[in-house]
C-alpha angles and dihedrals in degrees: 000000000000091000091047088054095044094053097039116126106238112232127180117011116355111285133011116334137174093253103051102013107212091340138259113339117234108199094182092053091048091052092049090051090054092056103275127168132264127296140088137272123255117269112257132177116275114264122230129186127193135167139188145135140249117220102203148353112302093023116139135196127191128206127185123229118195115212120192100162113049093182090085124070123249117230129176127187118195120202129191103201094192095049110136107174145331108334094356091135112351113192124174129216127214135174120211139183105201104318095331118108109225105174139349144184120205105170130136102238134098094270137042124195135189132183131190135177108210123211113261094258096044101104125138136068121351123184130221114206120198115188137173117238088174135358135002140257144100129316142179136192139200119210135185126197144136096282138149116281112198115198134162144149127209128187111234089229134002097281122208121169112210105186092182119202112349123177123236108282091012127128137234129193132206138170126209128188124214139169130220102233097180124031168318088316143176109227128214133179126218131181132191117226117277108254142168091202098272106033122049130196120223122218127243145155088258129030120251142151107333087345123113133193116228113184127181137188140180094210105030092244109063108059132191126186136227105243103178133029117244094012129116117250126193116264110159139331132226097007110177124238115271092021112146115214140181120219118197123209128197118188121195111190124224120276087237136010134194091216135049095195125114111283124202141176142185121237123198132193108207126196119212126187112250 
């Protein structure tokens, strides 16, 4: 349950709410957080959130929605969080491309929802119109569409970890800093096999003969291990843009190695759009 909550995709206002609960569950991310194997999540439409308020009957607000992939449907759900009863308030939801009305919902309940499947060539700017038929108050909406997803990670400095001379079975620690330059982003960590050019060490939960344990953590207390070379392993979900993070590493050398030469590896932090 904790991992399901940790990896949930927050929809609606920040945190749990009565409309979306904790958010959209991501089973793949939860399995990865529990120590699952390599692979990548399924592709889903981009998620957008917007909020505002209408001051009186007849008031209108417009929001732009950029669509770069028209093969995916567009869906928008509008919520009036202070709705009390029928027509109190009553907001309507419409989807436009240019001046053309594509879909609308003009009910009298707490939520309004529209869905539209655009033609293959119909990319560009769509517009969401929220209007008050009766009453005033706040609103928010969640939208999904084939839209751009900017992600990126940058090390604060060129980071080289020189562990020096470590005895067989010994450990070495290191901390690296990075910043999410495009987000929000799901973060994964990958490591090539330790190698001296001829002999390679495998990875495992425990060190062994020519097998090292490489553990990593974002807080220095909860540790996960790299279980396979050249595979992506879960690091964190939904990290905001411009977030600065520390990642802690702890290397435990093999209990025995067939080589006494210098071993090295490359470690990558990969940002993936949620």
